[in-house]
BALOBA-1460 file (C-alpha; in Angstrom, 3 decimals):
// residues 283
<rec num="1" residu="x" x="36.796" y="119.234" z="-153.251"/>
<rec num="2" residu="x" x="35.647" y="118.181" z="-149.730"/>
<rec num="3" residu="x" x="33.900" y="120.845" z="-147.541"/>
<rec num="4" residu="x" x="34.204" y="120.147" z="-143.876"/>
<rec num="5" residu="x" x="34.577" y="121.763" z="-140.368"/>
<rec num="6" residu="x" x="37.296" y="124.580" z="-140.406"/>
<rec num="7" residu="x" x="39.469" y="122.949" z="-137.683"/>
<rec num="8" residu="x" x="43.227" y="122.183" z="-137.351"/>
<rec num="9" residu="x" x="44.780" y="119.191" z="-135.353"/>
<rec num="10" residu="x" x="47.794" y="119.442" z="-133.210"/>
<rec num="11" residu="x" x="50.458" y="118.547" z="-135.895"/>
<rec num="12" residu="x" x="50.674" y="120.070" z="-139.363"/>
<rec num="13" residu="x" x="48.402" y="122.093" z="-141.648"/>
<rec num="14" residu="x" x="48.251" y="118.980" z="-143.988"/>
<rec num="15" residu="x" x="46.851" y="116.962" z="-141.075"/>
<rec num="16" residu="x" x="44.364" y="119.676" z="-140.617"/>
<rec num="17" residu="x" x="42.962" y="119.180" z="-144.162"/>
<rec num="18" residu="x" x="42.826" y="115.408" z="-143.478"/>
<rec num="19" residu="x" x="40.721" y="116.064" z="-140.410"/>
<rec num="20" residu="x" x="38.191" y="117.714" z="-142.644"/>
<rec num="21" residu="x" x="37.819" y="114.754" z="-144.632"/>
<rec num="22" residu="x" x="37.798" y="112.297" z="-141.905"/>
<rec num="23" residu="x" x="35.178" y="113.941" z="-139.658"/>
<rec num="24" residu="x" x="32.558" y="111.817" z="-141.728"/>
<rec num="25" residu="x" x="33.303" y="109.083" z="-139.304"/>
<rec num="26" residu="x" x="30.413" y="110.147" z="-136.824"/>
<rec num="27" residu="x" x="27.800" y="109.496" z="-139.444"/>
<rec num="28" residu="x" x="27.306" y="105.916" z="-139.868"/>
<rec num="29" residu="x" x="25.123" y="105.325" z="-142.921"/>
<rec num="30" residu="x" x="21.514" y="104.772" z="-142.148"/>
<rec num="31" residu="x" x="21.330" y="101.761" z="-144.545"/>
<rec num="32" residu="x" x="23.385" y="99.762" z="-142.240"/>
<rec num="33" residu="x" x="22.236" y="101.153" z="-139.065"/>
<rec num="34" residu="x" x="20.610" y="104.623" z="-138.508"/>
<rec num="35" residu="x" x="20.970" y="106.468" z="-135.310"/>
<rec num="36" residu="x" x="17.349" y="107.465" z="-134.732"/>
<rec num="37" residu="x" x="15.222" y="105.635" z="-132.270"/>
<rec num="38" residu="x" x="12.270" y="103.695" z="-133.613"/>
<rec num="39" residu="x" x="9.038" y="105.330" z="-134.294"/>
<rec num="40" residu="x" x="6.011" y="103.912" z="-132.357"/>
<rec num="41" residu="x" x="3.581" y="102.277" z="-134.475"/>
<rec num="42" residu="x" x="0.734" y="99.795" z="-133.731"/>
<rec num="43" residu="x" x="0.012" y="99.039" z="-137.417"/>
<rec num="44" residu="x" x="1.141" y="96.075" z="-139.542"/>
<rec num="45" residu="x" x="3.379" y="97.386" z="-142.244"/>
<rec num="46" residu="x" x="3.207" y="94.201" z="-144.376"/>
<rec num="47" residu="x" x="-0.531" y="94.720" z="-144.933"/>
<rec num="48" residu="x" x="-1.066" y="94.728" z="-148.741"/>
<rec num="49" residu="x" x="-3.861" y="97.196" z="-148.490"/>
<rec num="50" residu="x" x="-2.912" y="100.684" z="-149.419"/>
<rec num="51" residu="x" x="-3.282" y="103.331" z="-146.630"/>
<rec num="52" residu="x" x="-2.071" y="106.649" z="-146.352"/>
<rec num="53" residu="x" x="0.119" y="106.027" z="-143.585"/>
<rec num="54" residu="x" x="1.719" y="102.893" z="-144.964"/>
<rec num="55" residu="x" x="4.958" y="104.589" z="-145.986"/>
<rec num="56" residu="x" x="5.384" y="105.759" z="-142.383"/>
<rec num="57" residu="x" x="4.660" y="102.197" z="-141.197"/>
<rec num="58" residu="x" x="7.573" y="100.808" z="-143.372"/>
<rec num="59" residu="x" x="10.002" y="103.200" z="-142.187"/>
<rec num="60" residu="x" x="8.881" y="102.594" z="-138.649"/>
<rec num="61" residu="x" x="9.338" y="98.926" z="-138.968"/>
<rec num="62" residu="x" x="12.824" y="99.477" z="-140.453"/>
<rec num="63" residu="x" x="13.589" y="101.714" z="-137.517"/>
<rec num="64" residu="x" x="12.362" y="98.962" z="-135.027"/>
<rec num="65" residu="x" x="14.411" y="96.291" z="-136.153"/>
<rec num="66" residu="x" x="17.491" y="98.481" z="-136.324"/>
<rec num="67" residu="x" x="17.187" y="99.498" z="-132.697"/>
<rec num="68" residu="x" x="19.192" y="98.132" z="-129.998"/>
<rec num="69" residu="x" x="20.211" y="99.378" z="-126.492"/>
<rec num="70" residu="x" x="23.857" y="99.010" z="-127.138"/>
<rec num="71" residu="x" x="25.749" y="98.407" z="-130.476"/>
<rec num="72" residu="x" x="29.486" y="98.117" z="-131.500"/>
<rec num="73" residu="x" x="30.602" y="98.116" z="-134.996"/>
<rec num="74" residu="x" x="33.807" y="98.403" z="-137.189"/>
<rec num="75" residu="x" x="33.372" y="99.941" z="-140.445"/>
<rec num="76" residu="x" x="35.550" y="100.318" z="-143.508"/>
<rec num="77" residu="x" x="35.172" y="103.354" z="-145.867"/>
<rec num="78" residu="x" x="36.930" y="103.394" z="-149.315"/>
<rec num="79" residu="x" x="36.615" y="106.827" z="-151.021"/>
<rec num="80" residu="x" x="37.201" y="107.185" z="-154.849"/>
<rec num="81" residu="x" x="37.558" y="110.428" z="-156.687"/>
<rec num="82" residu="x" x="38.811" y="111.098" z="-160.251"/>
<rec num="83" residu="x" x="41.765" y="113.194" z="-159.277"/>
<rec num="84" residu="x" x="43.090" y="111.642" z="-156.125"/>
<rec num="85" residu="x" x="44.184" y="108.336" z="-154.912"/>
<rec num="86" residu="x" x="41.789" y="106.003" z="-153.248"/>
<rec num="87" residu="x" x="41.451" y="106.767" z="-149.567"/>
<rec num="88" residu="x" x="40.469" y="103.714" z="-147.020"/>
<rec num="89" residu="x" x="39.546" y="104.321" z="-143.451"/>
<rec num="90" residu="x" x="38.312" y="102.083" z="-140.645"/>
<rec num="91" residu="x" x="36.287" y="103.267" z="-137.706"/>
<rec num="92" residu="x" x="35.066" y="101.900" z="-134.519"/>
<rec num="93" residu="x" x="31.560" y="103.008" z="-133.469"/>
<rec num="94" residu="x" x="29.644" y="102.425" z="-130.075"/>
<rec num="95" residu="x" x="26.040" y="103.313" z="-129.936"/>
<rec num="96" residu="x" x="23.723" y="103.753" z="-126.927"/>
<rec num="97" residu="x" x="20.038" y="104.015" z="-127.671"/>
<rec num="98" residu="x" x="16.899" y="104.712" z="-125.684"/>
<rec num="99" residu="x" x="13.377" y="105.546" z="-127.020"/>
<rec num="100" residu="x" x="14.022" y="109.049" z="-126.759"/>
<rec num="101" residu="x" x="17.746" y="109.607" z="-127.553"/>
<rec num="102" residu="x" x="20.689" y="108.114" z="-129.236"/>
<rec num="103" residu="x" x="24.331" y="108.777" z="-128.370"/>
<rec num="104" residu="x" x="27.157" y="107.654" z="-130.819"/>
<rec num="105" residu="x" x="31.004" y="107.563" z="-130.030"/>
<rec num="106" residu="x" x="33.201" y="107.097" z="-133.217"/>
<rec num="107" residu="x" x="37.006" y="106.789" z="-133.315"/>
<rec num="108" residu="x" x="39.364" y="106.367" z="-136.417"/>
<rec num="109" residu="x" x="41.234" y="102.978" z="-136.097"/>
<rec num="110" residu="x" x="43.014" y="103.145" z="-139.629"/>
<rec num="111" residu="x" x="45.119" y="104.754" z="-140.817"/>
<rec num="112" residu="x" x="46.993" y="104.582" z="-137.223"/>
<rec num="113" residu="x" x="48.184" y="108.189" z="-137.560"/>
<rec num="114" residu="x" x="44.651" y="109.378" z="-137.397"/>
<rec num="115" residu="x" x="43.407" y="107.351" z="-134.600"/>
<rec num="116" residu="x" x="43.358" y="110.339" z="-132.177"/>
<rec num="117" residu="x" x="40.311" y="111.729" z="-134.004"/>
<rec num="118" residu="x" x="36.846" y="110.936" z="-132.691"/>
<rec num="119" residu="x" x="33.474" y="112.342" z="-132.213"/>
<rec num="120" residu="x" x="30.384" y="112.146" z="-130.337"/>
<rec num="121" residu="x" x="26.781" y="112.733" z="-131.881"/>
<rec num="122" residu="x" x="23.761" y="113.402" z="-129.629"/>
<rec num="123" residu="x" x="20.263" y="112.733" z="-131.078"/>
<rec num="124" residu="x" x="17.367" y="113.655" z="-128.727"/>
<rec num="125" residu="x" x="13.745" y="113.324" z="-130.111"/>
<rec num="126" residu="x" x="12.476" y="116.717" z="-131.267"/>
<rec num="127" residu="x" x="15.752" y="118.451" z="-130.956"/>
<rec num="128" residu="x" x="18.489" y="119.283" z="-133.569"/>
<rec num="129" residu="x" x="21.307" y="116.752" z="-133.558"/>
<rec num="130" residu="x" x="24.513" y="117.909" z="-132.046"/>
<rec num="131" residu="x" x="28.140" y="116.687" z="-133.332"/>
<rec num="132" residu="x" x="30.982" y="117.332" z="-130.845"/>
<rec num="133" residu="x" x="34.795" y="117.038" z="-131.562"/>
<rec num="134" residu="x" x="37.634" y="117.622" z="-129.713"/>
<rec num="135" residu="x" x="40.458" y="120.183" z="-131.094"/>
<rec num="136" residu="x" x="43.702" y="119.358" z="-129.034"/>
<rec num="137" residu="x" x="45.571" y="122.252" z="-130.633"/>
<rec num="138" residu="x" x="42.957" y="124.551" z="-129.046"/>
<rec num="139" residu="x" x="42.192" y="122.579" z="-125.922"/>
<rec num="140" residu="x" x="38.354" y="122.748" z="-126.464"/>
<rec num="141" residu="x" x="35.305" y="120.918" z="-127.790"/>
<rec num="142" residu="x" x="33.609" y="122.033" z="-131.195"/>
<rec num="143" residu="x" x="30.063" y="121.700" z="-131.975"/>
<rec num="144" residu="x" x="28.300" y="121.675" z="-135.414"/>
<rec num="145" residu="x" x="24.846" y="120.675" z="-136.815"/>
<rec num="146" residu="x" x="24.082" y="118.098" z="-139.412"/>
<rec num="147" residu="x" x="24.014" y="120.293" z="-142.471"/>
<rec num="148" residu="x" x="28.051" y="120.418" z="-142.939"/>
<rec num="149" residu="x" x="29.379" y="118.629" z="-146.000"/>
<rec num="150" residu="x" x="32.097" y="115.823" z="-145.321"/>
<rec num="151" residu="x" x="33.865" y="113.303" z="-147.171"/>
<rec num="152" residu="x" x="32.824" y="112.846" z="-150.869"/>
<rec num="153" residu="x" x="30.349" y="115.836" z="-150.338"/>
<rec num="154" residu="x" x="27.977" y="113.820" z="-148.111"/>
<rec num="155" residu="x" x="26.328" y="115.495" z="-145.171"/>
<rec num="156" residu="x" x="25.813" y="114.375" z="-141.630"/>
<rec num="157" residu="x" x="22.150" y="114.750" z="-142.195"/>
<rec num="158" residu="x" x="21.631" y="112.384" z="-144.944"/>
<rec num="159" residu="x" x="23.951" y="109.744" z="-143.509"/>
<rec num="160" residu="x" x="21.790" y="109.950" z="-140.359"/>
<rec num="161" residu="x" x="18.588" y="109.527" z="-142.295"/>
<rec num="162" residu="x" x="16.668" y="112.598" z="-141.119"/>
<rec num="163" residu="x" x="13.608" y="110.310" z="-140.731"/>
<rec num="164" residu="x" x="11.764" y="112.676" z="-138.408"/>
<rec num="165" residu="x" x="12.052" y="115.649" z="-141.078"/>
<rec num="166" residu="x" x="10.230" y="113.719" z="-143.724"/>
<rec num="167" residu="x" x="6.700" y="112.610" z="-144.495"/>
<rec num="168" residu="x" x="6.525" y="109.241" z="-145.983"/>
<rec num="169" residu="x" x="4.086" y="107.880" z="-148.716"/>
<rec num="170" residu="x" x="3.893" y="104.266" z="-149.930"/>
<rec num="171" residu="x" x="4.511" y="104.379" z="-153.773"/>
<rec num="172" residu="x" x="4.564" y="100.636" z="-155.088"/>
<rec num="173" residu="x" x="5.538" y="97.049" z="-154.674"/>
<rec num="174" residu="x" x="8.026" y="95.797" z="-157.383"/>
<rec num="175" residu="x" x="11.143" y="93.649" z="-157.808"/>
<rec num="176" residu="x" x="14.650" y="94.837" z="-157.875"/>
<rec num="177" residu="x" x="17.483" y="92.309" z="-158.523"/>
<rec num="178" residu="x" x="14.916" y="89.525" z="-157.934"/>
<rec num="179" residu="x" x="14.021" y="90.871" z="-154.612"/>
<rec num="180" residu="x" x="10.403" y="92.164" z="-153.638"/>
<rec num="181" residu="x" x="10.575" y="95.693" z="-152.214"/>
<rec num="182" residu="x" x="8.270" y="98.410" z="-150.790"/>
<rec num="183" residu="x" x="9.044" y="101.722" z="-152.493"/>
<rec num="184" residu="x" x="8.423" y="104.732" z="-150.228"/>
<rec num="185" residu="x" x="8.659" y="108.424" z="-151.156"/>
<rec num="186" residu="x" x="9.702" y="110.858" z="-148.513"/>
<rec num="187" residu="x" x="9.038" y="114.708" z="-148.745"/>
<rec num="188" residu="x" x="10.684" y="117.209" z="-146.533"/>
<rec num="189" residu="x" x="8.262" y="118.678" z="-144.015"/>
<rec num="190" residu="x" x="7.549" y="122.488" z="-144.054"/>
<rec num="191" residu="x" x="9.964" y="124.345" z="-141.812"/>
<rec num="192" residu="x" x="12.590" y="121.570" z="-142.072"/>
<rec num="193" residu="x" x="16.083" y="121.920" z="-143.565"/>
<rec num="194" residu="x" x="18.066" y="119.215" z="-145.597"/>
<rec num="195" residu="x" x="20.273" y="118.815" z="-148.527"/>
<rec num="196" residu="x" x="17.396" y="116.780" z="-150.016"/>
<rec num="197" residu="x" x="13.792" y="117.721" z="-150.600"/>
<rec num="198" residu="x" x="12.694" y="114.443" z="-151.703"/>
<rec num="199" residu="x" x="13.954" y="110.849" z="-151.223"/>
<rec num="200" residu="x" x="12.765" y="107.730" z="-152.703"/>
<rec num="201" residu="x" x="13.610" y="104.418" z="-150.922"/>
<rec num="202" residu="x" x="13.172" y="100.751" z="-151.921"/>
<rec num="203" residu="x" x="13.027" y="98.624" z="-148.694"/>
<rec num="204" residu="x" x="13.287" y="94.780" z="-148.972"/>
<rec num="205" residu="x" x="9.914" y="93.156" z="-148.247"/>
<rec num="206" residu="x" x="11.590" y="90.196" z="-146.458"/>
<rec num="207" residu="x" x="13.877" y="92.250" z="-144.016"/>
<rec num="208" residu="x" x="12.853" y="96.001" z="-144.315"/>
<rec num="209" residu="x" x="16.580" y="96.751" z="-145.165"/>
<rec num="210" residu="x" x="16.937" y="99.409" z="-147.824"/>
<rec num="211" residu="x" x="18.030" y="98.108" z="-151.037"/>
<rec num="212" residu="x" x="18.150" y="101.434" z="-152.716"/>
<rec num="213" residu="x" x="18.018" y="105.057" z="-151.564"/>
<rec num="214" residu="x" x="17.901" y="108.148" z="-153.807"/>
<rec num="215" residu="x" x="17.973" y="111.916" z="-152.845"/>
<rec num="216" residu="x" x="16.801" y="114.633" z="-154.861"/>
<rec num="217" residu="x" x="17.417" y="118.431" z="-154.499"/>
<rec num="218" residu="x" x="14.758" y="121.222" z="-154.632"/>
<rec num="219" residu="x" x="14.975" y="121.150" z="-158.500"/>
<rec num="220" residu="x" x="14.211" y="117.337" z="-158.273"/>
<rec num="221" residu="x" x="17.760" y="116.595" z="-159.553"/>
<rec num="222" residu="x" x="19.145" y="113.183" z="-158.279"/>
<rec num="223" residu="x" x="22.134" y="114.200" z="-156.170"/>
<rec num="224" residu="x" x="23.047" y="110.620" z="-154.410"/>
<rec num="225" residu="x" x="22.340" y="107.062" z="-155.053"/>
<rec num="226" residu="x" x="22.924" y="104.398" z="-152.304"/>
<rec num="227" residu="x" x="22.898" y="100.821" z="-153.492"/>
<rec num="228" residu="x" x="23.246" y="97.909" z="-150.936"/>
<rec num="229" residu="x" x="25.160" y="95.174" z="-152.683"/>
<rec num="230" residu="x" x="25.604" y="92.665" z="-149.682"/>
<rec num="231" residu="x" x="23.137" y="91.727" z="-146.848"/>
<rec num="232" residu="x" x="23.443" y="89.949" z="-143.624"/>
<rec num="233" residu="x" x="20.280" y="88.459" z="-142.414"/>
<rec num="234" residu="x" x="21.128" y="88.165" z="-138.741"/>
<rec num="235" residu="x" x="18.050" y="87.233" z="-136.796"/>
<rec num="236" residu="x" x="16.428" y="90.385" z="-135.359"/>
<rec num="237" residu="x" x="18.927" y="92.629" z="-136.705"/>
<rec num="238" residu="x" x="19.335" y="92.174" z="-140.457"/>
<rec num="239" residu="x" x="21.462" y="94.904" z="-142.098"/>
<rec num="240" residu="x" x="23.384" y="96.031" z="-145.156"/>
<rec num="241" residu="x" x="26.878" y="94.758" z="-144.936"/>
<rec num="242" residu="x" x="28.235" y="96.540" z="-147.900"/>
<rec num="243" residu="x" x="26.833" y="99.568" z="-149.624"/>
<rec num="244" residu="x" x="28.082" y="101.747" z="-152.562"/>
<rec num="245" residu="x" x="27.342" y="105.490" z="-152.840"/>
<rec num="246" residu="x" x="27.356" y="107.619" z="-156.008"/>
<rec num="247" residu="x" x="27.512" y="110.975" z="-155.453"/>
<rec num="248" residu="x" x="27.525" y="112.745" z="-159.101"/>
<rec num="249" residu="x" x="27.648" y="116.283" z="-157.658"/>
<rec num="250" residu="x" x="31.078" y="115.628" z="-156.267"/>
<rec num="251" residu="x" x="32.191" y="112.964" z="-158.635"/>
<rec num="252" residu="x" x="32.843" y="110.533" z="-155.703"/>
<rec num="253" residu="x" x="32.121" y="106.879" z="-155.179"/>
<rec num="254" residu="x" x="32.166" y="105.694" z="-151.545"/>
<rec num="255" residu="x" x="32.055" y="101.877" z="-150.613"/>
<rec num="256" residu="x" x="30.977" y="101.158" z="-147.043"/>
<rec num="257" residu="x" x="31.608" y="97.776" z="-145.393"/>
<rec num="258" residu="x" x="30.613" y="96.551" z="-142.006"/>
<rec num="259" residu="x" x="33.600" y="94.735" z="-140.802"/>
<rec num="260" residu="x" x="32.058" y="93.467" z="-137.536"/>
<rec num="261" residu="x" x="29.042" y="94.142" z="-135.533"/>
<rec num="262" residu="x" x="27.849" y="92.986" z="-132.115"/>
<rec num="263" residu="x" x="25.146" y="93.841" z="-129.472"/>
<rec num="264" residu="x" x="26.824" y="93.756" z="-126.062"/>
<rec num="265" residu="x" x="24.582" y="93.800" z="-122.970"/>
<rec num="266" residu="x" x="25.917" y="97.002" z="-121.759"/>
<rec num="267" residu="x" x="28.595" y="99.659" z="-122.613"/>
<rec num="268" residu="x" x="30.711" y="101.780" z="-120.097"/>
<rec num="269" residu="x" x="28.645" y="104.968" z="-119.609"/>
<rec num="270" residu="x" x="31.989" y="107.008" z="-119.472"/>
<rec num="271" residu="x" x="32.383" y="106.286" z="-123.246"/>
<rec num="272" residu="x" x="29.416" y="108.704" z="-123.909"/>
<rec num="273" residu="x" x="30.758" y="111.857" z="-122.214"/>
<rec num="274" residu="x" x="32.733" y="114.598" z="-123.875"/>
<rec num="275" residu="x" x="35.818" y="113.852" z="-122.001"/>
<rec num="276" residu="x" x="36.182" y="110.461" z="-123.687"/>
<rec num="277" residu="x" x="37.303" y="112.393" z="-126.717"/>
<rec num="278" residu="x" x="40.448" y="113.564" z="-124.964"/>
<rec num="279" residu="x" x="41.492" y="110.062" z="-124.210"/>
<rec num="280" residu="x" x="41.969" y="109.356" z="-128.105"/>
<rec num="281" residu="x" x="44.541" y="112.081" z="-128.339"/>
<rec num="282" residu="x" x="48.151" y="110.916" z="-128.304"/>
<rec num="283" residu="x" x="50.275" y="112.296" z="-125.636"/>
């Protein structure tokens, strides 16, 4: 069911199959903290007058509130599919961010037998995102783009958000679950590539955290539905603490929970170089 990187680890063939499923770990879902640096804007997104750029302003405000020089999180993923037992993973994620780039290191913590697996994601403004993993069986690093499919059929690109690849238009204000939201439509820009050609996002008006997020393919078929079911209103950095993802194409349901989140004053720069991935491998 899962399509991933063709890559084997140092133990058994079965472990190689697990690795394909587990490489989703580098892609922290945008609704609880995207990797992209904030888009600069001087406009007030809460202004109720409808302007052609209001959709872009709302997205920019969300990215600005998510931005931080350094961030550390632990996240739990529960993957449910009709024909397989539930799979539960926990990952640690460290992020370093500047106005022009974002580097993210991720390591599986649970299950313990997979804790030697990790990845680095390099995002630079105006360039393609690069995902790096280390294959101990081959003793080399592997790079891939964000269009590969990973756990539950989700792609790296959609989980990162791909904000720079879409034009956004304000659609309406309404209420969902008793919360006022700003609804924004996103359209894929000419020359850009994505699993989705259109997206529809409902941002909470009080915090700009996405409440709902829908993806549509080139035939305007809904292919993903993200629903935030638990919020944390931390001052300066509100976020979605629990998100449920319905992927009807792969018949998968994924629950994503933030176990802990902090913003340290700094992180060791050595964590964000490729050789750090080697340190995860058990001797």
